[in-house]
C-alpha positions as CSV (number, residue, x, y, z in Angstrom):
1,M,-68.9,217.4,9.3
2,V,-71.0,220.2,7.7
3,C,-74.3,218.2,8.1
4,N,-73.8,218.1,11.9
5,R,-72.9,221.8,12.1
6,L,-76.0,222.7,10.1
7,T,-78.2,220.5,12.4
8,E,-76.6,222.1,15.5
9,M,-77.3,225.6,14.2
10,R,-80.9,224.7,13.2
11,D,-81.8,222.9,16.4
12,Q,-79.6,224.8,18.9
13,G,-78.0,221.6,20.0
14,T,-76.5,218.3,19.0
15,S,-79.4,215.8,19.9
16,N,-80.5,215.4,16.3
17,Q,-77.1,215.1,14.7
18,V,-77.0,212.1,12.3
19,Y,-73.3,211.4,12.4
20,T,-71.3,210.3,15.4
21,G,-67.8,208.9,16.0
22,I,-66.2,211.2,13.4
23,D,-62.4,210.8,13.6
24,T,-59.9,213.6,13.0
25,D,-59.4,212.9,9.3
26,W,-63.2,212.3,8.7
27,T,-62.6,208.8,7.3
28,S,-64.6,207.0,10.0
29,F,-68.0,207.8,11.3
30,A,-71.3,206.2,12.3
31,E,-74.7,207.2,10.9
32,D,-77.9,207.1,13.1
33,P,-80.9,206.7,10.9
34,T,-83.3,207.5,13.8
35,K,-82.1,211.1,13.9
36,N,-83.7,213.8,11.7
37,G,-80.7,216.2,11.3
38,Y,-79.0,217.1,8.0
39,R,-77.3,214.2,6.2
40,L,-75.8,213.2,2.9
41,P,-78.0,211.2,0.6
42,S,-77.3,207.6,0.0
43,A,-76.0,206.7,-3.5
44,E,-79.5,205.3,-4.3
45,E,-81.3,208.5,-3.2
46,W,-78.9,210.6,-5.2
47,E,-79.4,208.5,-8.3
48,Y,-83.2,208.7,-8.0
49,S,-83.1,212.5,-7.8
50,A,-80.6,212.7,-10.7
51,R,-82.6,210.4,-13.0
52,Y,-86.2,211.4,-12.2
53,L,-88.2,212.7,-15.2
54,G,-91.6,213.0,-13.7
55,T,-95.0,211.2,-13.7
56,T,-95.9,212.0,-17.3
57,A,-94.3,210.1,-20.1
58,P,-91.7,212.3,-21.9
59,S,-93.0,213.6,-25.2
60,T,-91.7,211.8,-28.3
61,G,-91.6,215.2,-30.0
62,G,-88.7,216.5,-27.9
63,N,-85.0,215.7,-28.0
64,L,-85.0,213.1,-25.3
65,D,-84.5,209.6,-26.6
66,T,-87.9,208.3,-25.3
67,D,-87.3,204.8,-26.5
68,R,-84.7,204.5,-23.7
69,V,-86.6,206.1,-20.9
70,F,-87.6,203.7,-18.1
71,E,-91.0,203.4,-16.5
72,A,-90.9,202.6,-12.8
73,E,-91.9,198.9,-13.2
74,N,-89.0,198.4,-15.6
75,Y,-86.4,200.4,-13.7
76,S,-83.7,198.4,-11.9
77,G,-84.5,198.6,-8.2
78,A,-87.8,200.2,-8.8
79,E,-89.8,197.7,-6.8
80,A,-89.7,200.3,-4.0
81,L,-91.1,202.9,-6.3
82,T,-94.6,203.6,-7.4
83,A,-95.5,202.7,-11.0
84,G,-96.1,205.7,-13.2
85,Y,-92.8,207.5,-12.6
86,Y,-90.3,207.9,-15.4
87,W,-86.5,207.7,-15.1
88,M,-83.6,208.8,-17.3
89,P,-81.2,206.0,-18.5
90,G,-78.0,205.7,-16.5
91,D,-75.7,206.7,-19.3
92,Y,-77.1,210.3,-19.5
93,A,-75.9,213.3,-17.6
94,S,-78.7,214.5,-15.3
95,A,-81.2,216.6,-17.4
96,A,-79.5,215.8,-20.7
97,Y,-81.6,214.9,-23.7
98,T,-79.3,212.1,-25.0
99,Y,-76.6,209.8,-23.6
100,W,-73.1,211.2,-22.9
101,N,-71.4,210.0,-26.1
102,D,-74.2,209.9,-28.6
103,L,-72.4,210.3,-32.0
104,D,-75.7,211.5,-33.5
105,D,-76.0,214.5,-31.2
106,L,-76.0,217.5,-33.4
107,D,-74.5,220.9,-32.8
108,S,-76.3,224.2,-33.7
109,N,-75.2,223.8,-37.4
110,G,-76.6,220.3,-37.7
111,V,-73.2,218.6,-37.5
112,P,-72.9,215.5,-35.3
113,D,-70.6,216.3,-32.4
114,N,-71.8,214.3,-29.4
115,K,-71.2,217.2,-27.0
116,D,-74.2,219.5,-26.8
117,A,-76.5,217.3,-24.6
118,S,-73.9,217.3,-21.8
119,D,-72.8,220.9,-22.5
120,L,-76.3,222.2,-21.7
121,V,-76.4,220.7,-18.3
122,A,-72.9,220.0,-17.0
123,V,-69.5,221.8,-16.3
124,Y,-66.7,219.4,-17.2
125,N,-63.2,219.3,-18.8
126,K,-62.8,216.7,-21.5
127,Y,-65.2,215.1,-24.0
128,V,-63.9,211.5,-23.4
129,N,-61.2,209.7,-21.4
130,D,-57.8,209.4,-23.0
131,F,-58.3,205.6,-23.2
132,D,-61.6,206.0,-24.9
133,A,-60.3,208.4,-27.6
134,S,-60.2,205.6,-30.2
135,M,-63.9,204.9,-29.7
136,N,-64.8,208.5,-30.3
137,P,-63.7,210.8,-33.1
138,M,-64.9,213.8,-31.1
139,F,-62.2,213.4,-28.4
140,G,-60.9,216.7,-27.2
141,V,-60.4,219.0,-24.2
142,K,-63.2,221.4,-23.5
143,G,-60.9,223.5,-21.5
144,T,-62.9,224.2,-18.3
145,T,-60.5,225.6,-15.7
146,D,-62.6,225.9,-12.6
147,T,-66.1,225.3,-11.1
148,S,-68.9,227.6,-12.3
149,P,-71.6,229.3,-10.2
150,V,-74.4,227.0,-9.2
151,K,-77.4,227.1,-11.7
152,S,-75.2,228.3,-14.6
153,L,-76.7,225.6,-16.7
154,N,-80.1,223.8,-17.0
155,G,-81.6,221.9,-14.0
156,N,-83.4,218.6,-14.0
157,A,-87.1,217.7,-13.6
158,L,-86.9,218.2,-9.8
159,G,-85.3,221.7,-10.2
160,L,-81.9,220.4,-9.1
161,Y,-78.8,221.9,-10.7
162,D,-75.3,220.5,-11.2
163,M,-76.3,217.0,-10.5
164,S,-73.8,216.1,-13.2
165,G,-70.5,218.0,-13.4
166,N,-69.2,221.2,-11.7
167,A,-68.5,219.6,-8.3
168,G,-68.6,215.9,-7.4
169,Q,-71.1,215.0,-4.7
170,W,-70.5,212.8,-1.7
171,S,-73.0,210.2,-0.7
172,S,-73.3,208.4,2.6
173,T,-72.8,205.0,0.8
174,Q,-69.4,203.7,1.3
175,S,-67.5,202.2,-1.6
176,E,-67.5,198.4,-1.8
177,G,-64.6,196.9,0.0
178,E,-63.7,200.2,1.5
179,S,-64.4,201.3,5.1
180,T,-63.2,204.9,4.7
181,F,-64.3,206.2,1.3
182,S,-67.8,207.2,0.3
183,H,-69.2,207.2,-3.3
184,V,-68.6,210.4,-5.2
185,L,-71.3,210.9,-7.8
186,G,-72.0,213.2,-10.8
187,G,-68.6,213.9,-12.1
188,D,-66.9,217.3,-11.8
189,W,-65.4,220.3,-13.6
190,F,-61.9,218.8,-14.1
191,N,-63.0,215.4,-15.3
192,T,-64.5,213.9,-18.5
193,C,-68.0,213.7,-19.8
194,Y,-67.9,209.9,-19.1
195,T,-68.1,210.6,-15.4
196,L,-71.2,212.8,-15.8
197,Q,-73.4,209.7,-16.3
198,V,-76.0,209.4,-13.5
199,G,-75.3,205.7,-13.3
200,Y,-71.5,206.2,-12.9
201,V,-69.9,205.9,-9.4
202,E,-66.3,206.9,-8.5
């Protein structure tokens, strides 16, 4: 696993490696939380870093739909967080100014197209899933054919790029009912804008 190799290179040994018991197809492993080597984030850690907006309330003068921004005390699971932090709603792509299929999102000519918020922050292929096409008159293929260089688009409040789109991101959290598959988060270049939502889990 890459995390173990990075730890081994940094520490000149294996004593701080987080993952043990990795089988040959990498579907089974144990995680030692007492070790301080490189590791994948949990799904919760990833979501916090993708949704974080800062300690100052977003301006109502910007494009962000501030009526839907969460303060820490109102955010699901925020009891472990300090009040005064602000979090993006779960149906936004990370760093987007409105939710993934907002029919009121305007293009540069002032025409509603529900695409630009995601286009500014994420590399992806289709505007909506085929089965959602009836819900959304803007259904279509964007035509992305590959990943893009990291930092090609806008980053989020923590300076993290490609948290939505480009390449899906593994977490250390295993999928419910599965012992061999970890959550993949953030969507990717060959998928739909639906999967860009920071609250969406594959």
